[in-house]
N, C-alpha and C positions, 0 to 999 in steps of 0.2 A: 402307339396310342398314348404312351406317357409323354412323348414329345408334343403331341397335339394338345394334350391337357396343359402342359407348361406354356405353350404358345397362347392358348386361350386365356389362361390366367394373366399373361403379359399384356394382352389387349386392354384389360381393365386399367393398367397403369399408364397407358398412352394418353397424353394430353394433346398430342399432335396426331390427328386421325389419319393423315396421309401415310403414317407408318404402318397402319393396318394392312393396306395394299401390299406394302413391302414385305410384311410378315407372311401374308398368304402366298405371295410370289415365292418367298424363300422356302416355305413349307412344301410347296409343289415341287420346286427344284430339288429339295433334299430327298423327298420321297422318290423322285425319278432316279436319283443317284444311289446305287447300291453300296458304294464303298465309303460312305460317310458314317462314322460311328455315332452313337447316341451322344457321347460326350462332346464331340466336335459340333454336332447339331445344336446342342444345348449352348455351347460357347458362341456360336453364330447368333442365336436368338438373344442371349444375354448381352452380346455386343450391340445388337440393334436396340435393345431396351435402353442402353446407356447413351445412345447417340441422339442428338437433336436433328431436325431437318437441316439446320445450318452445317452440322458436322457431316451429314450425308451428302450435302451439296459439294463439300470439299472433296470427299471420296470420289464423287462423280467427276469432278473437274480433273482429278489426277488420272482417272481412267481415260477420260477423253483426250487429255494431253499426250498420253503414251499409247493410246489405242490398243489397250490390252484385250478388249473385247470389241470386235468389229461392228456388230449389229446394234450397238447402243446409240440411242439418239443423243445428240450433242445439246445439252441444256445450258452449259456454261463453257465459254471459250477461254476465259481468263479469270484470274482471281478478282479482277476489277468487276466482272459481272456479278460475282458473289457479294463483293462489298456493296455494290449498288442495290442489288435485290434485297439484301438483309439489313441494309443501313448500318454497317459496321465499319470500324477503322482498320487499317492494315495491322496494327498491333494486336487487335482481337483475332484477326485471321491467323497471325503467327501463333497465338495461344492455341487456336484450334488445331493447327498443324502439330504442335507439341503434344496435345492431348491424343490425337490420332496416332502419333508415333508411340506414345506410352501404351496405347491399346493394341499396338502391333499392326495397325492397318496401314500406316506409312512407315517407311524406313528411310534413313538418310544415305547419301552417297558414302558417308563415313562408315556406316555399318557394313557396306559392301567392300570398301577399299581398305579398311583397317587391317584385316588379316594379311593382305598383300603388303601393306606398308610395314607391318611388324616382321614379316619374313625378310623384307629388304633390309631392315635395321639389324636383324639377327645375322644375316650374311655379312653385312658390313662390320659388325663387331667381330665375327670370326676372322675376317681378313685382317683387321687391326691386330687381333690377338696373334695371328701367325706372323705378321710383320714385326710385331714387338719382340717375338722370340728371336727372329733373325737379327734385329738390332742389338738385343742383349748379347747374343753370340758374337756379333761384330765388335761390340764394346769390349768384351772379354779378350778378344783377339787383338784389339787395338792397344789395350793396356799391357798385354804380354809382348807386344811388338811384332806379332805375326801378321798384322794388317795395318795398312796406312790410311784407309778411308772407310767410313761407316756407310752401310747401304741406305739408300733413300727410302723413307716410309711411303708405301704405296697405298692410296685410298681412292675410292670412287665416289664422286658426289652423287647424291640422289635427292629427289624431291618427293615430299609427302604428297600423295595424290588424293587423299580423302577430302571431301568437301561436304558441307552441311546443306545439300540440296535434297529435297524430299521426292519420293516416288512411292507408288503403291507397293506394299510388300506382297509376298505370295498369299499370306492370310488376307490382306486387303483385296487382292484380285479375286480370290475365292469367295470372299464375303460379297463383293460386288456382283460376281457371276450369279450367286444364289439369291440375293435380296434386291439388288438395285437394277439389274438387267431386266428390261420389260419382256413380258411373255407375248409372243405374236400369236 
């Protein structure tokens, strides 16, 4: 009941009335789902309160591009559709992407790949460390005359795989599923 009161209070803040349908859709979906806590439900509603229809259009676009939810109608097929409909420039679209990333609705490829890249760097440093111990030992033997040649330093080249390409985060997919996916 407290959640419904909060949602009702939120409606008064909406200057974009289309969001009321999204809010009621979200409340119905939240009530149907037993495993969502009050705090997470509050977070979803608070997120909806902070977003404009333009922001929500970008979330819909990312859902459509990656087909996270199959039964959703395709309203926007590309970012150009959003630029045209809302009369904005690409730089403004990029700012919206950054805002949605800050809110946790979008994530970058970097977010996903960074841990793998860091693991690769750590392994490479360990290899270099082991090789340097061998070279130091070889240098000691070379100086003492016990060895005629120093071992070659072995390393493996690697490429950083993280890129700044956006996609819906798990939070973004859940938010879409509750608030933006239409009820049949």
